[in-house]
C-alpha positions in Angstrom: 26.4 20.4 -0.7 24.0 20.7 -3.7 22.9 23.9 -5.3 19.2 24.3 -5.4 17.8 26.6 -8.0 14.1 25.7 -7.9 11.7 24.5 -5.2 8.7 22.3 -6.1 5.9 22.0 -3.5 3.5 19.1 -4.0 0.4 19.0 -1.8 -0.8 21.5 0.9 2.3 22.1 2.9 2.9 25.2 5.0 6.6 26.0 5.2 9.0 29.0 5.8 12.3 29.3 4.1 15.0 31.4 5.9 18.1 33.0 4.6 21.1 33.7 6.8 24.5 32.3 7.6 23.1 28.8 7.3 20.2 27.5 5.1 17.1 26.5 7.0 13.7 25.3 6.2 10.9 25.2 8.8 7.7 23.1 8.4 5.1 24.0 11.0 2.3 21.8 12.1 0.0 21.5 15.2 0.0 17.7 14.8 3.5 16.1 15.2 2.3 13.0 13.3 1.5 15.1 10.3 5.2 15.9 9.8 5.9 12.2 9.2 4.0 12.8 5.9 6.4 15.4 4.6 9.2 14.1 2.3 12.0 16.1 0.7 14.3 15.0 -2.1 16.9 16.8 -4.2 16.8 16.0 -7.9 19.2 17.9 -10.0 18.8 21.5 -9.1 15.2 21.1 -7.7 14.2 20.7 -4.1 11.0 18.7 -4.1 8.8 18.9 -0.9 5.9 16.5 -0.9 3.0 15.7 1.3 2.4 11.9 1.1 -1.4 11.5 1.0 -1.1 7.8 1.4 0.6 7.9 4.8 -1.8 7.0 7.5 -2.4 9.1 10.6 -3.4 7.1 13.7 
């Protein structure tokens, strides 16, 4: 498990972070295909959440 001290959001991404006994991140969308454009990555102590503008939606 990695420690995340910063969250970086790149793009227009709606999300909800929840605290509790387990860490959770919810990303809401009316279009399930849109979720395939969201990518997460942990680099050092940063959680990076990106919306890939190049991913095509059909």
